C-alpha positions in Angstrom: 0.0 0.0 0.0 1.0 3.6 -0.6 0.6 7.0 0.8 0.8 9.3 -2.2 1.3 13.0 -2.7 1.7 13.9 -6.4 4.4 11.7 -7.9 5.9 10.9 -4.4 4.9 7.5 -3.1 5.7 6.1 0.3 5.2 2.3 0.4 4.2 0.4 3.6 3.1 -3.0 4.7 0.8 -3.9 7.5 1.3 -6.6 10.1 -1.3 -7.4 12.8 -4.6 -5.7 13.5 -4.4 -4.6 17.2 -5.5 -1.3 18.6 -2.0 -0.1 19.4 0.0 1.3 16.4 3.7 1.1 15.7 5.4 2.8 12.7 8.5 0.9 11.7 11.5 2.2 9.6 14.1 -0.3 8.4 17.8 0.2 7.9 20.0 0.8 4.9 19.8 -1.7 2.2 16.7 -3.3 3.6 12.9 -3.1 3.1 9.6 -3.1 4.9 9.6 -6.9 4.8 12.6 -7.1 7.1 10.3 -6.5 10.1 8.3 -9.7 9.6 10.3 -11.8 12.1 9.8 -9.1 14.7 6.2 -8.2 13.9 5.0 -11.7 15.0 6.5 -11.1 18.4 4.9 -7.7 19.3 1.6 -9.2 20.3 -2.0 -9.3 19.2 -2.7 -5.8 20.5 -0.4 -4.2 17.9 -0.8 -3.1 14.3 2.7 -2.5 12.8 3.0 -0.3 9.7 6.4 -1.0 8.1 7.6 1.6 5.6 10.1 1.4 2.7 12.6 4.2 3.0 13.1 6.3 -0.1 15.7 4.9 -2.5 14.7 1.5 -1.2 12.0 -0.9 -2.2 8.9 0.6 -3.7 9.0 4.1 -2.2 9.8 6.9 -4.7 10.3 10.6 -4.5 9.0 12.9 -7.2 12.5 14.4 -7.6 14.9 11.5 -6.8 18.0 13.7 -6.8 16.5 16.4 -4.5 17.3 15.9 -0.8 14.4 14.9 1.5 13.7 17.6 4.1 12.0 17.2 7.4 8.8 19.3 6.6 8.2 17.1 3.5 8.6 13.9 5.5 6.3 15.1 8.2 3.8 16.2 5.6 3.7 12.7 4.1 3.5 10.9 7.4 0.8 13.2 8.7 -1.2 12.5 5.6 -0.8 8.8 6.3 -1.9 9.2 9.9 -5.0 11.1 8.7 -5.8 8.4 6.1 -5.5 5.6 8.6 -7.3 7.6 11.4 -4.3 7.1 13.7 -3.9 9.4 16.7 -1.1 8.1 18.9 1.6 5.5 18.1 5.0 4.1 18.9 8.1 4.2 16.7 10.4 1.3 15.8 13.6 1.9 13.8 16.8 0.3 12.8 20.0 2.1 11.8 19.3 4.7 9.1 15.6 4.3 9.7 16.1 6.1 13.0 16.5 9.3 11.0 12.8 9.0 10.0 11.6 7.9 13.5 13.5 10.7 15.2 12.2 13.3 12.8 8.6 12.2 13.7 9.5 12.3 17.4 10.9 15.8 17.0 7.9 17.2 15.1 5.0 15.2 16.6 6.1 14.6 20.1 2.6 14.7 21.6 1.5 11.8 19.5 4.5 9.5 20.1 3.9 7.1 23.0 7.3 5.5 22.9 10.3 4.5 20.8 12.3 1.3 20.2 15.6 2.1 18.5 17.9 -0.6 17.2 21.5 0.7 16.6 20.0 4.2 15.7 21.7 6.4 13.1 21.3 10.2 13.4 22.1 10.7 17.1 25.9 10.9 16.7 27.1 12.1 13.3 29.7 9.7 12.0 32.9 11.5 10.7 32.8 9.6 7.3 29.1 10.4 6.8 29.8 14.1 7.3 32.7 14.0 5.0 30.7 12.2 2.3 27.6 14.4 2.4 28.3 18.0 3.5 31.2 19.2 1.3 29.9 19.5 -2.3 33.2 18.4 -3.8 32.9 15.1 -1.8 29.4 14.5 -3.1 30.9 14.8 -6.6 33.5 12.2 -5.8 30.7 9.8 -4.6 28.7 10.6 -7.7 31.7 9.6 -9.9 32.2 6.5 -7.9 28.8 5.2 -8.9 30.2 4.5 -12.4 33.9 4.2 -11.6 34.3 2.9 -8.1 37.9 1.7 -8.3 39.5 4.9 -7.0 37.2 5.0 -4.0 37.7 1.4 -3.2 41.5 1.9 -3.3 41.1 4.9 -1.0 39.1 2.7 1.4 41.8 0.0 1.3 44.5 2.5 2.2 42.5 3.7 5.2 42.3 0.1 6.4 46.0 -0.4 5.8 46.9 2.6 7.9 44.3 1.5 10.6 42.4 4.8 10.2 39.2 2.8 10.0 38.3 -0.6 11.4 38.6 -3.6 9.0 35.1 -4.6 9.7 33.9 -1.2 8.5 36.0 -1.7 5.3 34.4 -5.0 4.6 31.0 -3.5 5.2 31.8 -0.6 2.8 33.2 -3.0 0.1 30.0 -5.1 0.3 27.8 -2.0 -0.1 29.9 -0.8 -3.2 30.1 -4.1 -5.1 27.5 -3.3 -7.7 26.3 -0.2 -9.6 22.8 -0.6 -8.0 24.3 -0.6 -4.5 26.6 2.3 -5.2 23.7 4.4 -6.5 21.7 3.6 -3.4 24.6 4.6 -1.2 25.0 7.9 -3.0 21.3 8.7 -3.0 20.7 7.7 0.6 23.8 9.5 2.0 23.1 12.7 0.1 19.3 12.5 0.0 18.9 12.2 3.8 21.6 14.7 4.7 19.1 17.1 6.1 17.7 14.6 8.5 20.0 15.7 11.3 19.3 16.6 14.9 20.2 18.9 17.7 20.5 16.1 20.3 20.1 18.4 23.3 16.9 19.7 22.0 15.8 16.2 21.0 16.5 15.0 24.5 14.6 17.9 26.0 11.6 17.1 23.7 11.6 13.4 24.7 12.0 14.3 28.4 8.9 16.5 28.6 6.5 13.6 29.5 8.9 11.8 29.5 8.7 9.5 26.4 10.0 6.0 27.0 12.9 5.0 24.7 14.3 1.5 24.5 17.7 1.0 22.8 18.8 -2.3 21.4 22.6 -2.1 20.7 25.3 -4.4 19.5 28.4 -4.9 21.6 30.5 -5.5 18.5 28.8 -3.0 16.2 31.4 -1.0 14.3 28.9 0.9 12.1 26.9 2.5 15.1 29.2 1.9 18.1 27.2 1.7 21.3 29.7 3.8 23.2 29.0 6.8 21.0 25.4 6.8 22.0 25.9 6.8 25.8 25.9 10.6 26.3 22.5 10.8 24.6 21.1 7.8 26.4 22.0 9.1 29.9 20.4 12.4 29.1 17.0 10.8 28.7 14.7 10.4 31.8 13.0 7.2 30.5 15.7 5.3 28.6 16.3 1.6 28.8 19.2 -0.2 27.0 19.6 -3.8 25.9 23.2 -4.6 24.8 23.4 -7.7 22.7 26.6 -9.7 22.0 26.5 -9.1 18.2 27.4 -6.7 15.4 25.4 -4.5 13.1 24.2 -6.1 9.9 21.8 -8.7 11.3 20.8 -6.8 14.5 17.0 -6.9 13.6 17.1 -10.7 13.6 19.2 -10.7 16.8 16.6 -8.5 18.5 13.8 -10.8 17.3 15.6 -13.8 18.8 16.2 -11.9 22.0 12.6 -11.0 22.3 11.5 -14.6 21.8 13.5 -15.4 25.0 12.6 -12.2 26.8 9.2 -11.1 25.7 8.9 -8.7 28.6 11.6 -6.5 27.0 8.9 -5.4 24.5 7.7 -2.8 27.0 4.6 -0.8 26.1 4.3 2.1 28.5 0.6 2.5 28.0 -0.1 -1.1 29.0 
């Protein structure tokens, strides 16, 4: 199903039919279907709406090369909420999807009952993400790498040889750049979502007003979104809860699902 505004289409899938609503946003390189394994665990009282991020799956922007801005995203999701007659809801997000979830929490805080964030991107800006998205000349380098990736791959190899970046991150980058389709998605996602950034102090203040409960699921061995880099934000929240799993980044959604099968009480709904 889609929420449509002109030629912009935001695709979503629906799991469950309970009275409580959760909006879910997947991570980079994934799709709405990646939430299936977790959706069956959240209980009969929940309806989970899982969205395809733009540049992924079936969601499309009218202008694919124009960056997505927060007001436009909120406009689309507000339209969706009206169409579905949804008042309040929870937010579930993994990695890059947290940029969408946190934008909603920032702009519609009175409607957000709580958040579940799995290795969330957007809280602490990664150095390489800033380098790749903010200087216009670097965006040009990335654009050229879509067609001719060899120079960028050699550059990444040199960073690993000099131990400037972790070898696990290098392998992750190489995997994400091994086809033209993947390279185009990297370029469009990194540059297209560059305006989805946050003043974390203001965001924490917003979440602390009620306060809004936030559960973090983090990977102890995650090199993409290191858990240590999130601690300052987490301790600034009045209603934060953290689950640290003995895993890395890529399959964290499935690790969280496996964990919740063993510990169903960790899916905490504050309004219960």
